[in-house]
C-alpha positions in Angstrom: 1.7 -25.1 22.9 5.1 -24.0 21.9 5.8 -21.6 19.1 7.5 -23.6 16.3 9.8 -22.3 13.6 8.2 -21.9 10.3 6.4 -19.5 8.0 3.9 -17.4 10.0 4.4 -19.1 13.3 7.8 -18.3 14.4 8.8 -15.8 17.0 10.4 -13.4 14.6 7.2 -13.0 12.6 5.1 -12.4 15.7 7.7 -9.8 17.1 7.4 -8.0 13.7 3.6 -8.1 13.6 3.2 -7.0 17.2 5.8 -4.1 16.8 4.0 -3.0 13.6 0.7 -2.8 15.5 2.3 -1.0 18.4 3.9 1.5 15.9 0.5 2.1 14.3 -1.1 2.7 17.7 1.7 5.1 18.7 1.5 6.9 15.4 -2.2 7.3 15.9 -1.4 9.0 19.3 0.8 11.4 17.2 4.1 10.0 18.5 6.5 11.3 15.9 9.1 8.7 16.6 6.7 5.9 15.8 5.7 7.5 12.4 9.5 7.9 11.6 10.1 4.2 12.4 7.2 3.2 10.2 8.6 5.4 7.3 12.1 3.9 7.9 10.6 0.4 7.7 9.1 1.3 4.3 12.4 2.6 3.1 14.5 -0.4 4.0 11.8 -3.1 4.0 10.8 -5.8 1.6 7.7 -5.3 -0.7 5.6 -7.0 2.0 6.9 -4.7 4.7 6.3 -1.7 2.4 2.8 -2.8 1.9 2.3 -3.2 5.6 3.4 0.4 6.1 1.0 1.5 3.4 -1.8 -0.3 5.3 -0.7 1.6 8.4 -0.9 4.9 6.5 -4.4 3.9 5.4 -5.3 3.7 9.1 -3.6 7.0 9.7 -5.3 8.7 6.7 -1.8 9.8 5.5 -0.6 9.7 1.9 3.3 10.0 2.1 5.3 10.6 -1.1 6.6 7.0 -1.1 3.0 5.8 -1.9 3.5 7.3 -5.3 6.9 5.6 -5.8 5.3 2.3 -4.9 3.1 2.5 -8.0 6.2 1.7 -10.0 6.6 -1.7 -8.3 6.2 -5.0 -10.2 4.4 -6.4 -7.2 0.7 -6.1 -7.9 -0.4 -6.3 -4.2 1.9 -3.3 -3.4 0.5 -1.3 -6.3 -3.1 -2.2 -5.3 -2.4 -1.0 -1.8 -0.8 2.2 -2.9 -3.8 2.9 -5.3 -6.3 2.3 -2.5 -4.4 4.6 -0.1 -4.2 7.4 -2.7 -7.8 6.8 -3.8 -9.2 7.0 -0.3 -7.0 9.6 1.4 -5.4 11.5 -1.4 -6.5 15.1 -2.1 -8.1 15.9 -5.5 -4.7 16.7 -7.3 -3.1 13.5 -6.0 -6.1 11.4 -7.2 -6.0 13.2 -10.6 -2.3 12.5 -10.8 -3.0 8.8 -10.0 -5.4 8.5 -12.9 -3.1 10.2 -15.4 -0.1 8.1 -14.2 -1.9 5.0 -15.3 -3.3 6.4 -18.5 0.2 7.3 -19.6 1.6 3.8 -19.3 1.3 1.6 -22.4 1.8 -1.7 -20.4 -0.9 -0.5 -18.0 -3.3 -0.3 -20.9 -2.4 -3.8 -22.0 -3.2 -4.9 -18.4 -6.5 -3.1 -18.5 -7.3 -4.8 -21.9 -6.4 -8.2 -20.5 -9.4 -8.1 -18.1 -7.3 -9.7 -15.3 -7.8 -8.0 -12.0 -6.8 -10.4 -9.3 -5.8 -7.6 -6.8 -8.6 -5.2 -7.6 -6.4 -2.5 -9.1 -8.8 -1.9 -12.0 -11.9 -1.9 -9.8 -10.3 0.7 -7.5 -9.2 3.0 -10.4 -12.5 2.6 -12.1 -14.3 3.7 -9.0 -12.4 6.9 -9.2 -13.1 7.5 -12.9 -16.5 5.9 -13.1 -15.3 3.8 -16.1 -16.6 0.2 -16.1 -14.1 -2.6 -16.0 -13.9 -5.1 -18.8 
């Protein structure tokens, strides 16, 4: 069966995915160049690529500064991924900052009041603060 061009089944996509997995494996072996390349991918990549790097950071147990910058994104999946990374691997001051960051945002409060939580952002934050979701 030949690889056909198209979304999720073209050669470019699989080269990207396999390289991402290889970079994660090398970063887990503490190869500095692999971590640097992952961080560069986050810097220059699309929102999906930035989310992929955050998922790699989840595996590495690392919370780089750019995870906090991703909380400002309009892409809810990227925000949810950054929240989960900080929630699970952040230190207590980072997690406290995360909670205060969302409490200080009027639009965030409107989102909370809407009851919509397609990407689990409220559930993740509420797990940190022990506040029930609506």
